[in-house]
N, C-alpha and C positions, 0 to 999 in steps of 0.2 A: 701146434702152430698151423695156421691155415695157409694153404698154398694159393698163389695167385692163379686166376683162371688162365687157361691156355687157349689161344685163338689161332685158328688156321689162317692161311693166306687169304682164302676166300672170305672168311668172316671179317678180316681186317679190311679187305677191299670193299666189301659190302658196306661197312661202316663209313668208309671214306667216300665212296661213290654215291651212296644213298639211292639205290635203284628204285626205291619207293617214292622218290621225289622227282616229279616230272618237270625239271627246270631247264631242259635243253631247248634251243631254238628248233623249229621244225626242219630247217635245212641241215643242221648238225645231226638231228635225230635220223633223218632219212639217209644221210651218208653212213651213219653207224649201222643201220639196218642192212646196208649192202655189203658189209664186211663178211667175207667167207674164207674158209681155208681153201687153198689151191687144190686142184685135182691130185697133184703129187703128194701133198700133205695128207689128204684124205686116204689115198691108197696106202701110205705108210702107216697111218693110224689104224686102219682096218687090218693090215698085216700084223702089226704089233698086238692089237687086241685079240685077234684069232690065235696067235701063238702064245699069248699070255694065258688064254683059257686052257690051253694045252700044257701049260707049265714049261714052255720052251724058250723063255726069254733069258738073256744074259742080264747081269746087273746093270750094264750100260743101257741096254734096251728098255729095261724097266724104268730107268731114270728118264729116258726119252719119252716113253709113254706117259709118265707122270707129268712131264713138262707140257706135252700136248693137252693133257686133262686140265692142268692149271690155266693155260692160256685159254682153252675153251670156256672154262668157268668165268674167267675175266671178261671175255667177249660176251658171254651170256648175261652177266651183270650189266654191262654197258647197253646191250640191246634191250634188256628189260626196262632200263631207264629211258631209252629212246622211244619204245612203244608207249610207255606211260606219258612221256612228254607230248607225243603226237596226239594221244587221246585227250589230254588236258588242253592242248592248243585248239583242237576241234571243238571241245566243249566251250571254250572261251570265244569261239568264232573267228579265230585267226586264220 
């Protein structure tokens, strides 16, 4: 019996968001490209990543690091779509 393929959250989001399709308006794309983690969040991610490399995270901290990574992947997908949208709008002379 064949099993159904398993998809990660990132793969599912990529399918829905279609980062390879540049169909955002230039204003929306520019707004999305300004999205950044706060300095507090970056500091926390760096701390978690360093402690993870040393094998010193609790299971709760591992979960938090995983959440940061998933959100980062989501933002990366959106920003890839935004960059492509801007390139395509420039090519179209918008």
